[in-house]
Backbone bond lengths (Angstrom), bond angles and torsions (degrees), N, CA, C in turn:
res aa  C-N    CA-C-N  psi(-1)  N-CA   C-N-CA  omega(-1)  CA-C   N-CA-C  phi
1 X - - - 1.458 - - 1.511 110.89 -
2 X 1.283 113.25 153.65 1.447 117.76 -179.59 1.503 108.58 -105.83
3 X 1.313 116.27 158.23 1.445 117.97 179.56 1.506 111.43 -84.30
4 X 1.341 115.76 175.39 1.441 120.22 -170.16 1.501 114.92 -65.64
5 X 1.259 114.59 57.53 1.440 119.80 173.55 1.507 102.04 -114.42
6 X 1.310 112.86 18.20 1.445 122.04 -178.00 1.520 109.84 49.63
7 X 1.247 114.34 51.31 1.457 119.62 178.42 1.500 107.57 -126.64
8 X 1.347 118.83 139.22 1.448 118.97 179.75 1.494 109.12 -55.58
9 X 1.307 116.88 155.25 1.446 119.43 -176.63 1.491 112.60 -51.86
10 X 1.265 118.07 -25.42 1.449 118.00 -179.08 1.491 112.08 -97.01
11 X 1.268 119.32 -15.64 1.443 122.04 -175.17 1.500 112.32 -63.98
12 X 1.318 116.41 -45.10 1.454 119.02 -175.76 1.499 111.18 -59.49
13 X 1.243 116.89 -29.84 1.445 115.90 -176.91 1.494 110.34 -87.70
14 X 1.337 117.03 -9.10 1.458 120.03 -179.88 1.511 111.82 -59.23
15 X 1.323 117.15 -45.70 1.461 120.01 -179.97 1.509 109.91 -61.74
16 X 1.336 115.24 -41.60 1.451 118.80 -179.62 1.511 109.51 -64.31
17 X 1.341 115.13 -40.46 1.449 118.86 -179.54 1.513 110.17 -63.76
18 X 1.294 116.28 -39.75 1.455 119.71 -178.17 1.512 109.89 -58.62
19 X 1.332 115.54 -38.61 1.462 119.84 -179.90 1.515 109.59 -70.09
20 X 1.354 114.55 -45.38 1.464 118.43 -177.79 1.514 109.43 -64.73
21 X 1.350 116.32 -36.10 1.447 121.47 -176.33 1.500 111.34 -101.87
22 X 1.284 117.51 32.66 1.458 120.87 -175.52 1.503 110.94 -37.64
23 X 1.262 117.13 -25.46 1.455 118.95 171.58 1.471 106.05 -110.34
24 X 0.333 127.48 -91.19 1.444 137.19 -162.63 1.490 119.68 -55.43
25 X 16.406 144.28 -79.66 0.899 124.43 -133.85 1.362 101.85 -154.85
26 X 1.651 146.02 114.92 1.471 154.02 -108.85 1.539 106.34 -135.41
27 X 1.204 120.60 160.81 1.459 119.70 -176.83 1.488 113.78 -136.16
28 X 1.261 124.30 -107.43 1.438 121.54 -168.09 1.499 116.70 -81.73
29 X 1.313 115.86 -136.03 1.448 125.77 -169.42 1.505 116.37 -37.05
30 X 1.286 113.87 118.38 1.435 119.58 176.08 1.489 111.67 47.14
31 X 1.303 117.44 40.31 1.447 117.24 177.92 1.505 109.68 -145.72
32 X 1.302 115.97 152.03 1.434 119.58 178.18 1.502 108.74 -85.08
33 X 1.343 115.52 168.74 1.452 117.51 -175.05 1.519 114.07 -103.25
34 X 1.279 119.96 26.20 1.450 119.91 179.88 1.506 108.97 -81.46
35 X 1.319 116.78 153.67 1.461 118.41 -179.08 1.508 109.85 -90.03
36 X 1.296 116.87 115.05 1.443 120.91 -178.96 1.504 108.60 -139.01
37 X 1.333 115.81 156.76 1.444 118.17 178.48 1.514 110.96 -74.10
38 X 1.313 116.55 142.80 1.457 122.87 175.51 1.503 112.37 50.06
39 X 1.322 116.90 62.46 1.441 119.84 173.07 1.504 116.20 85.62
40 X 1.290 120.48 14.25 1.442 120.21 177.72 1.490 109.99 -116.83
41 X 1.313 117.18 19.40 1.448 119.11 -173.74 1.512 111.22 -136.91
42 X 1.297 115.20 152.71 1.449 119.19 176.78 1.510 108.85 -100.54
43 X 1.322 120.39 136.28 1.451 123.34 -177.52 1.502 113.90 -78.91
44 X 1.324 113.71 -175.20 1.451 119.76 177.20 1.507 109.89 -71.52
45 X 1.310 115.13 172.20 1.460 119.07 175.77 1.521 108.75 -65.62
46 X 1.319 115.63 124.94 1.465 121.67 178.15 1.522 108.92 -81.50
47 X 1.324 117.17 126.55 1.451 120.39 177.20 1.514 114.21 78.19
48 X 1.328 117.47 15.45 1.453 120.46 177.66 1.524 111.15 -90.92
49 X 1.314 116.03 -163.37 1.465 121.08 178.55 1.519 108.36 -144.43
50 X 1.346 118.39 159.89 1.459 120.18 179.54 1.530 111.18 -56.65
51 X 1.316 115.97 143.65 1.465 121.14 -179.23 1.518 110.71 -55.96
52 X 1.324 115.75 136.15 1.466 120.64 -177.54 1.527 112.43 -95.13
53 X 1.336 115.85 6.36 1.459 120.12 -179.19 1.522 108.60 -161.11
54 X 1.320 115.97 168.00 1.461 120.94 175.34 1.526 108.42 -92.42
55 X 1.314 116.29 130.30 1.462 121.85 176.05 1.529 105.98 -103.94
56 X 1.330 116.79 106.53 1.463 120.87 -171.70 1.522 113.21 -60.39
57 X 1.312 116.57 -23.16 1.466 122.43 -176.09 1.522 113.49 -95.59
58 X 1.332 117.88 -10.24 1.467 120.27 -174.92 1.521 110.59 -67.02
59 X 1.329 115.42 134.92 1.461 121.39 -171.56 1.527 111.58 -127.54
60 X 1.327 115.99 136.78 1.465 121.94 170.72 1.522 107.41 -106.96
61 X 1.337 115.86 118.19 1.467 121.32 176.00 1.516 107.73 -84.97
62 X 1.333 116.73 123.55 1.461 121.30 -171.19 1.525 111.71 -128.80
63 X 1.335 114.68 156.73 1.462 121.60 178.54 1.522 108.62 -157.51
64 X 1.323 116.60 170.48 1.467 119.78 -179.10 1.524 109.98 -82.70
65 X 1.330 116.23 129.82 1.456 121.16 177.37 1.516 109.42 -149.92
66 X 1.313 115.04 130.99 1.464 120.95 177.23 1.526 112.48 51.93
67 X 1.319 116.76 38.87 1.458 120.93 177.49 1.512 114.86 85.33
68 X 1.338 117.33 -6.20 1.459 120.88 177.74 1.522 108.62 -96.57
69 X 1.328 118.92 112.41 1.459 121.19 -176.62 1.520 113.50 -71.92
70 X 1.331 116.96 -13.18 1.466 121.03 -175.71 1.527 111.92 -122.55
71 X 1.321 116.82 38.47 1.461 120.21 -179.51 1.529 109.79 -69.31
72 X 1.326 116.41 133.05 1.469 121.59 -178.84 1.519 110.63 -75.58
73 X 1.318 115.62 133.14 1.470 120.69 178.39 1.527 111.63 -112.35
74 X 1.306 117.50 -50.06 1.464 122.85 -175.11 1.524 109.88 -152.98
75 X 1.302 114.65 171.59 1.451 120.76 172.19 1.521 110.14 -98.78
76 X 1.315 115.50 179.34 1.454 121.75 176.98 1.514 108.77 -173.18
77 X 1.319 116.49 176.87 1.465 120.44 178.85 1.520 110.27 -137.43
78 X 1.319 116.44 131.13 1.459 122.12 175.30 1.525 108.11 -72.90
79 X 1.348 117.46 119.13 1.465 120.58 -176.84 1.522 112.82 -114.94
80 X 1.322 116.51 -5.51 1.463 122.79 171.23 1.520 105.14 -158.32
81 X 1.321 118.86 168.39 1.465 118.49 -177.54 1.521 114.45 -55.23
82 X 1.345 117.84 -26.33 1.467 120.55 -175.46 1.528 115.09 -115.31
83 X 1.325 118.74 -1.67 1.459 119.40 -172.54 1.526 112.94 -129.39
84 X 1.331 114.69 140.19 1.470 123.04 176.44 1.523 107.61 -121.57
85 X 1.333 116.79 134.96 1.462 121.27 175.64 1.524 109.04 -99.09
86 X 1.325 116.48 139.67 1.460 121.67 -179.89 1.524 108.27 -149.58
87 X 1.320 117.53 -171.50 1.461 121.92 176.67 1.524 109.76 -87.27
88 X 1.324 116.72 142.58 1.464 120.59 -179.53 1.518 112.10 -61.32
89 X 1.343 117.18 -35.80 1.459 118.70 -177.16 1.529 112.64 -67.50
90 X 1.336 116.15 -15.24 1.467 120.69 178.82 1.526 112.62 -73.97
91 X 1.318 116.43 -23.54 1.462 120.00 -172.68 1.530 112.73 -124.25
92 X 1.332 116.01 19.12 1.464 120.84 179.58 1.520 109.80 -135.09
93 X 1.324 115.38 169.64 1.445 120.75 169.52 1.522 107.91 -135.35
94 X 1.324 115.91 160.62 1.455 120.96 -174.43 1.519 112.53 -74.17
95 X 1.334 114.49 161.58 1.454 122.01 171.33 1.522 106.99 -139.93
96 X 1.322 118.93 159.30 1.464 121.86 -176.08 1.524 114.34 -54.00
97 X 1.339 117.37 -33.53 1.461 119.61 -177.79 1.517 113.28 -91.27
98 X 1.346 117.35 5.75 1.458 120.72 178.64 1.514 113.95 82.79
99 X 1.331 117.47 -5.48 1.461 119.97 178.14 1.515 108.44 -78.25
100 X 1.325 117.92 121.76 1.465 119.42 -176.19 1.516 113.28 -65.52
101 X 1.330 114.83 141.46 1.450 121.46 173.55 1.530 106.87 -99.23
102 X 1.304 116.64 114.97 1.465 120.90 -177.50 1.522 108.86 -74.74
103 X 1.329 115.80 128.32 1.457 120.74 -178.81 1.531 111.17 -73.04
104 X 1.314 115.33 157.37 1.458 122.43 -178.22 1.536 109.60 -64.98
105 X 1.337 118.46 121.54 1.471 120.63 178.95 1.528 112.73 -54.64
106 X 1.337 116.67 -29.77 1.463 120.90 -177.68 1.522 112.48 -65.61
107 X 1.346 117.17 -15.99 1.466 120.73 177.02 1.523 112.37 -66.72
108 X 1.339 115.35 -26.85 1.455 120.18 -166.16 1.533 114.56 -112.76
109 X 1.312 113.65 158.27 1.460 121.89 164.79 1.518 106.89 -145.35
110 X 1.312 116.95 168.64 1.463 120.68 -177.70 1.515 110.99 -131.46
111 X 1.331 114.73 149.38 1.465 121.09 168.52 1.520 106.25 -113.05
112 X 1.308 116.92 127.12 1.457 122.50 -173.37 1.525 110.50 -121.85
113 X 1.340 116.26 135.97 1.457 120.96 169.63 1.503 116.71 84.96
114 X 1.345 117.73 26.43 1.457 120.56 177.10 1.528 109.13 -133.07
115 X 1.322 116.55 149.10 1.466 119.78 173.58 1.521 111.25 -86.36
116 X 1.336 116.65 -5.60 1.462 123.17 177.05 1.522 107.21 -113.39
117 X 1.339 117.77 116.24 1.470 119.89 -174.85 1.525 113.16 -73.30
118 X 1.328 118.10 -3.67 1.463 121.15 -178.74 1.524 113.86 -104.56
119 X 1.324 117.06 -9.46 1.465 119.69 -176.39 1.526 110.02 -158.88
120 X 1.324 116.21 162.85 1.458 121.08 175.83 1.518 112.68 81.67
121 X 1.323 115.42 177.58 1.446 120.71 -179.58 1.516 111.65 63.73
122 X 1.329 115.96 -147.80 1.463 121.86 -179.11 1.518 109.65 -130.02
123 X 1.324 116.57 146.00 1.462 121.97 179.09 1.529 108.55 -112.40
124 X 1.329 116.05 137.69 1.461 120.43 -179.91 1.528 110.02 -143.62
125 X 1.317 115.87 153.26 1.458 121.40 174.96 1.524 109.45 -89.58
126 X 1.336 115.69 161.45 1.456 121.15 178.76 1.526 109.48 -99.00
127 X 1.306 115.55 129.54 1.464 121.90 -177.53 1.524 112.61 -98.33
128 X 1.347 116.76 -31.55 1.467 120.95 -174.40 1.518 109.49 -155.34
129 X 1.329 116.25 145.11 1.462 122.37 175.32 1.520 108.52 -124.50
130 X 1.331 116.47 129.03 1.463 122.02 178.74 1.531 107.85 -123.38
131 X 1.330 116.44 119.85 1.461 122.51 -178.31 1.524 109.17 -103.23
132 X 1.330 116.95 142.71 1.467 119.88 178.97 1.528 109.18 -54.81
133 X 1.326 118.35 133.55 1.465 121.38 -174.54 1.526 115.26 -63.04
134 X 1.319 118.19 -19.95 1.471 120.46 -178.45 1.528 113.19 -96.97
135 X 1.313 117.06 -0.07 1.463 119.65 -179.55 1.523 110.58 -69.98
136 X 1.347 115.61 138.20 1.461 121.24 176.74 1.532 109.32 -119.31
137 X 1.315 116.55 135.65 1.465 121.60 -179.64 1.527 109.31 -96.76
138 X 1.317 116.47 72.03 1.458 122.00 -179.54 1.524 109.92 -89.65
139 X 1.332 118.96 138.99 1.461 121.72 -175.82 1.519 115.21 -76.16
140 X 1.338 118.01 -20.50 1.458 119.69 -173.11 1.520 113.64 -128.60
141 X 1.339 116.62 15.66 1.459 120.01 -177.77 1.522 109.79 -166.00
142 X 1.333 116.00 149.31 1.459 120.69 172.79 1.522 109.09 -113.66
143 X 1.331 115.75 132.85 1.459 120.64 175.88 1.527 111.00 -107.30
144 X 1.338 116.40 15.16 1.456 120.51 178.04 1.516 113.23 84.32
145 X 1.336 115.89 -158.54 1.476 122.86 -178.31 1.527 111.33 55.95
146 X 1.342 116.00 29.63 1.464 121.84 -173.79 1.532 110.89 -85.74
147 X 1.321 115.43 74.38 1.462 120.06 -177.53 1.530 109.05 -146.65
148 X 1.324 115.42 143.12 1.462 121.92 178.96 1.522 109.40 -146.56
149 X 1.314 114.99 161.70 1.459 121.76 179.36 1.524 109.49 -125.08
150 X 1.321 115.89 139.27 1.460 121.88 178.90 1.530 108.87 -119.56
151 X 1.319 115.30 126.40 1.461 120.21 178.53 1.513 109.79 -94.93
152 X 1.314 116.65 129.40 1.459 122.01 -179.70 1.525 110.77 -77.56
153 X 1.316 115.95 159.92 1.460 119.42 179.92 1.523 112.50 -75.90
154 X 1.327 117.03 -13.06 1.465 122.03 177.33 1.526 107.77 -159.98
155 X 1.321 118.53 154.24 1.467 120.72 179.49 1.523 111.63 -58.24
156 X 1.320 116.21 137.73 1.463 121.46 179.08 1.524 110.58 -80.36
157 X 1.333 116.18 150.12 1.458 120.44 175.91 1.531 111.63 -90.16
158 X 1.328 116.97 3.36 1.461 121.45 177.11 1.535 109.95 -87.23
159 X 1.328 115.93 157.82 1.466 120.13 -177.94 1.525 110.94 -84.00
160 X 1.340 118.25 123.29 1.462 120.59 178.73 1.528 111.02 -69.53
161 X 1.314 115.00 164.20 1.461 121.10 176.83 1.523 109.83 -100.02
162 X 1.331 117.77 144.59 1.465 119.93 172.48 1.521 108.95 -71.32
163 X 1.346 116.34 158.00 1.456 121.33 -178.54 1.524 111.16 -117.08
164 X 1.330 115.34 150.65 1.463 120.62 172.75 1.529 108.65 -64.82
165 X 1.326 116.61 153.06 1.465 119.10 179.01 1.527 112.23 -116.84
166 X 1.333 116.66 12.12 1.459 121.31 174.40 1.520 108.81 -157.31
167 X 1.327 115.66 165.21 1.459 121.08 179.12 1.521 109.26 -59.65
168 X 1.327 117.19 128.04 1.461 121.69 -176.74 1.531 110.62 -73.95
169 X 1.323 116.21 136.08 1.458 122.25 -173.28 1.525 113.15 -75.83
170 X 1.342 116.92 146.83 1.469 120.75 172.28 1.526 110.03 -57.21
171 X 1.323 115.59 145.80 1.449 121.13 -177.97 1.515 113.04 94.98
172 X 1.339 117.32 -12.45 1.459 121.12 179.03 1.532 110.42 -69.31
173 X 1.329 115.96 129.51 1.466 120.46 175.53 1.532 108.17 -72.93
174 X 1.327 116.58 132.24 1.466 120.89 -177.63 1.523 110.57 -136.26
175 X 1.325 115.06 162.30 1.463 121.60 177.12 1.528 109.18 -122.55
176 X 1.330 115.81 131.09 1.457 122.78 174.51 1.523 108.14 -98.71
177 X 1.340 117.37 135.00 1.458 120.80 175.71 1.524 108.88 -133.64
178 X 1.330 116.74 151.57 1.453 119.00 179.05 1.514 113.11 170.50
179 X 1.333 114.09 172.08 1.463 122.44 178.78 1.527 111.22 -109.66
180 X 1.326 117.51 29.05 1.456 120.29 -179.79 1.521 110.99 -76.81
181 X 1.344 115.23 171.41 1.467 120.30 -179.09 1.526 111.57 -56.08
182 X 1.316 115.51 146.25 1.459 120.27 178.99 1.526 111.43 -104.36
183 X 1.319 115.97 2.98 1.465 120.91 177.56 1.525 109.07 -148.00
184 X 1.327 116.12 137.96 1.458 119.76 175.92 1.525 111.22 -63.23
185 X 1.327 116.70 -25.52 1.470 120.30 -179.93 1.528 112.48 -70.35
186 X 1.332 116.78 -18.93 1.459 120.91 -176.41 1.524 113.22 -92.96
187 X 1.312 117.54 -10.13 1.463 120.99 -173.27 1.531 111.97 -55.56
188 X 1.323 115.26 135.65 1.452 120.96 178.54 1.516 114.40 96.00
189 X 1.337 116.90 -12.11 1.464 120.76 179.72 1.522 108.77 -110.58
190 X 1.347 118.68 98.63 1.460 121.22 -176.62 1.525 113.55 -59.31
191 X 1.330 117.24 -20.16 1.463 119.86 178.16 1.526 111.73 -71.60
192 X 1.346 116.18 -14.69 1.468 120.51 -179.25 1.531 112.33 -94.12
193 X 1.320 117.39 -3.38 1.462 119.31 178.54 1.528 109.28 -64.87
194 X 1.321 116.55 140.38 1.467 118.93 -179.10 1.525 112.38 -67.16
195 X 1.297 114.86 147.04 1.461 120.09 174.28 1.520 109.83 -84.55
196 X 1.321 116.21 -36.97 1.462 121.60 -179.64 1.526 110.92 -86.92
197 X 1.314 115.71 135.41 1.453 122.54 178.42 1.531 110.14 -59.97
198 X 1.335 115.75 137.80 1.459 121.90 179.03 1.530 110.12 -109.05
199 X 1.332 116.63 156.85 1.452 120.71 177.88 1.528 110.18 -142.49
200 X 1.332 115.22 155.45 1.464 121.77 -179.45 1.519 108.24 -152.59
201 X 1.325 116.61 131.45 1.464 121.54 178.40 1.522 110.11 -95.89
202 X 1.324 115.78 135.65 1.465 121.70 179.62 1.525 107.57 -152.90
203 X 1.330 117.68 -155.19 1.460 121.37 -178.74 1.527 109.66 -148.43
204 X 1.311 115.49 155.04 1.457 121.24 172.99 1.528 108.56 -78.11
205 X 1.328 116.19 134.47 1.457 120.72 179.27 1.525 109.56 -114.52
206 X 1.338 117.82 159.79 1.469 120.49 -175.26 1.526 112.36 -57.74
207 X 1.334 117.04 141.72 1.458 120.58 179.65 1.526 112.94 -63.75
208 X 1.318 115.99 -19.79 1.463 120.53 178.99 1.523 113.30 -80.02
209 X 1.333 117.42 -6.30 1.458 121.21 178.39 1.529 109.07 -59.64
210 X 1.335 118.91 123.73 1.466 120.47 -175.27 1.518 114.66 -50.71
211 X 1.335 117.73 -40.94 1.462 118.82 -176.65 1.522 112.51 -72.54
212 X 1.344 118.12 -10.57 1.463 120.49 174.43 1.523 111.44 -83.21
213 X 1.339 115.88 -21.37 1.460 120.58 -174.45 1.518 113.96 -93.40
214 X 1.332 116.53 -34.15 1.467 118.85 -174.49 1.512 110.77 -157.86
215 X 1.322 115.03 159.35 1.460 122.67 174.55 1.523 107.13 -123.37
216 X 1.312 116.66 122.67 1.467 121.07 -178.60 1.526 111.12 52.22
217 X 1.327 116.12 37.12 1.452 120.97 177.67 1.512 115.52 83.98
218 X 1.302 118.16 -4.50 1.461 122.34 -178.52 1.531 109.17 -99.81
219 X 1.329 116.97 119.56 1.464 120.24 -177.95 1.520 113.41 -99.56
220 X 1.339 117.06 17.11 1.466 120.84 -175.14 1.526 113.23 -54.18
221 X 1.322 116.74 -36.32 1.460 120.33 -175.55 1.512 112.09 -117.22
222 X 1.346 115.72 18.41 1.458 120.47 -179.00 1.516 113.99 -75.35
223 X 1.320 114.31 -179.91 1.456 121.34 -175.42 1.526 111.45 -69.39
224 X 1.345 115.81 146.45 1.460 123.27 177.79 1.535 109.06 -128.96
225 X 1.334 116.35 171.42 1.459 119.87 175.10 1.525 109.08 -57.36
226 X 1.317 115.70 136.35 1.463 119.63 -179.81 1.515 114.06 89.23
227 X 1.344 116.89 1.96 1.466 121.64 177.95 1.524 110.73 -107.70
228 X 1.338 115.36 161.22 1.458 121.71 167.56 1.524 107.89 -125.51
229 X 1.323 115.44 151.84 1.463 121.78 -176.94 1.520 109.62 -113.01
230 X 1.332 116.96 127.55 1.466 120.98 178.84 1.526 110.35 -105.66
231 X 1.315 115.60 140.57 1.462 121.08 -178.59 1.525 110.53 -70.54
232 X 1.334 114.73 156.67 1.472 120.91 176.14 1.524 108.09 -109.55
233 X 1.338 117.12 97.40 1.464 121.94 -174.95 1.526 113.73 -50.42
234 X 1.332 115.28 133.03 1.461 122.93 177.74 1.523 112.87 60.90
235 X 1.319 116.51 10.58 1.450 120.28 178.54 1.514 114.68 73.31
236 X 1.338 117.18 11.01 1.479 119.90 -176.71 1.526 113.75 -140.41
237 X 1.345 117.41 3.52 1.463 119.39 -175.50 1.528 111.17 -118.11
238 X 1.320 115.67 141.05 1.455 119.54 177.13 1.512 112.43 161.14
239 X 1.350 116.73 176.57 1.463 121.92 -178.84 1.521 112.70 -64.10
240 X 1.329 114.54 164.26 1.453 120.80 179.59 1.519 108.24 -149.17
241 X 1.312 118.19 -168.22 1.456 122.13 -179.35 1.512 111.80 -53.52
242 X 1.325 116.55 135.57 1.452 120.55 -179.87 1.510 112.47 96.69
243 X 1.366 116.54 -12.26 1.463 120.19 178.59 1.521 112.50 -91.14
244 X 1.334 117.36 -9.98 1.464 120.54 178.74 1.527 110.79 -50.50
245 X 1.330 114.77 140.85 1.454 120.36 176.66 1.511 114.55 81.22
246 X 1.336 116.85 -13.88 1.467 120.60 -178.43 1.530 110.52 -69.27
247 X 1.322 116.97 148.96 1.464 119.68 -175.52 1.525 113.77 -77.12
248 X 1.320 114.95 144.98 1.462 123.41 168.44 1.515 105.48 -97.40
249 X 1.328 117.13 128.56 1.454 122.01 -170.96 1.522 112.78 -115.24
250 X 1.331 115.37 145.01 1.468 122.05 172.04 1.523 107.17 -129.74
251 X 1.310 116.07 149.82 1.454 120.53 -179.32 1.519 111.81 -64.91
252 X 1.332 115.09 137.86 1.454 121.76 172.28 1.523 106.80 -136.96
253 X 1.301 116.86 99.77 1.455 120.87 -174.06 1.517 110.22 62.98
254 X 1.321 116.52 -125.30 1.460 121.09 178.57 1.521 112.41 -91.54
255 X 1.320 116.30 0.52 1.458 119.45 -176.99 1.517 112.43 -121.96
256 X 1.340 114.75 -154.10 1.452 121.26 -176.04 1.523 111.07 -128.02
257 X 1.313 114.46 150.46 1.452 122.96 175.88 1.525 108.60 -121.28
258 X 1.332 117.69 137.85 1.461 120.86 177.37 1.528 108.82 -81.97
259 X 1.330 116.00 121.32 1.465 120.06 -179.66 1.522 112.34 -111.62
260 X 1.339 117.69 -12.12 1.457 119.83 -179.71 1.510 112.19 -166.33
261 X 1.346 116.15 168.49 1.470 122.10 172.29 1.527 107.68 -125.83
262 X 1.323 116.64 137.85 1.456 122.18 -174.29 1.526 111.16 -65.56
263 X 1.322 115.39 126.59 1.454 120.68 -178.33 1.518 112.65 -109.84
264 X 1.352 117.64 -53.45 1.466 118.83 -170.91 1.519 110.61 -168.23
265 X 1.334 114.83 164.17 1.437 121.91 172.24 1.520 108.79 -101.38
266 X 1.327 117.02 145.53 1.462 120.19 -179.99 1.526 110.39 -69.31
267 X 1.332 116.03 -34.19 1.458 121.10 -179.74 1.511 111.85 -108.84
268 X 1.355 115.40 -177.71 1.464 119.38 -175.08 1.514 114.62 -98.66
269 X 1.321 118.20 -8.63 1.463 121.42 179.28 1.524 108.25 -109.75
270 X 1.316 116.68 120.50 1.465 120.97 -176.82 1.528 111.29 -56.84
271 X 1.326 115.09 132.05 1.453 120.96 176.63 1.512 114.89 88.68
272 X 1.334 118.20 -16.39 1.461 120.32 -176.47 1.519 113.18 -93.65
273 X 1.323 116.97 2.20 1.458 121.34 175.65 1.528 107.81 -146.89
274 X 1.330 117.33 165.12 1.465 119.89 177.99 1.525 111.51 -63.91
275 X 1.323 114.96 167.48 1.451 121.09 176.35 1.519 108.84 -113.43
276 X 1.311 115.78 144.76 1.458 121.39 179.68 1.527 109.51 -106.19
277 X 1.316 115.41 126.13 1.461 122.42 177.59 1.525 109.61 -114.70
278 X 1.322 116.48 138.71 1.453 121.13 171.61 1.522 108.11 -72.99
279 X 1.325 116.71 125.57 1.462 120.65 -177.52 1.526 111.42 -72.82
280 X 1.309 116.64 120.28 1.462 121.54 176.20 1.530 109.86 -66.40
281 X 1.333 116.39 -38.13 1.459 119.93 179.88 1.514 112.29 -62.17
282 X 1.326 116.52 -42.05 1.459 121.05 -179.91 1.525 111.35 -62.20
283 X 1.329 116.77 -36.95 1.463 121.37 -177.37 1.526 112.42 -100.14
284 X 1.326 116.84 16.13 1.465 120.65 -175.48 1.533 112.38 -59.91
285 X 1.342 116.85 -39.00 1.458 119.37 179.52 1.510 112.01 -60.48
286 X 1.351 115.91 -44.02 1.457 119.06 179.04 1.528 111.13 -67.25
287 X 1.321 116.76 -42.53 1.463 120.22 179.16 1.529 110.76 -58.47
288 X 1.330 116.95 -48.06 1.451 120.70 -179.28 1.534 111.75 -63.05
289 X 1.329 116.33 -34.13 1.470 119.36 -179.59 1.523 111.80 -67.96
290 X 1.338 116.35 -27.70 1.460 120.71 179.73 1.525 112.28 -83.40
291 X 1.319 115.46 -46.34 1.467 118.59 -173.80 1.531 112.83 -87.11
292 X 1.323 116.10 -9.20 1.467 119.41 176.16 1.506 112.39 73.30
């Protein structure tokens, strides 16, 4: 999530990324949840708790930053042996005309299937990035369609997660997971991102809920077609910088189904407003057309 600069959680870190990647994750109000230095990153889940299980499909998108070759940028979910779904803002940067510039896949690698983003699971390089064709990389507003797919350089040995095939209904109990900041005071300092995966249980609320549409009358980061809105328990809990792209989960039998990817917070303070997730079910046709 991004902070109240009305930037998607991942947007704020885009500028930082551009500098870091001269060649080559966001939280609340009007910000994306990607983890970026000085306002370009989304923090850990605020008010969550350490993951109580291993999610074989959970992915940390990583790149080199400030001398750290494995700096966490965003989350993602393994949805087939070769493909990971994430937020489009995690793998793009802005341009004057709003057309996203897709970052070089060679910048990134992923760790899949561990609750510790620094060890365990499996590590893979990224071979290809495909961004939804309708996504716009606007600096001060989100128009939705915030979804992208990353193809691995080889099939993963981790178990993929099944995906929803339709927009998830309000009232559905869901779980948020991610490596975003766990305190608003830590935002902007990548060294404060948690090493252990965090989780938080909440529910999807109706898209017509006023706090899902706007914050203080500003709808820049509110819900759009193809999105779902998750409640912020007790008015203080929810995703933050570094949680962008992380999967929203719903129970499916004894396991989990991916129903969304974290896009942005409606407000600028993590946990004090709902979170907006791009619905995987809504975009299932496009996802299937890409991954075959």
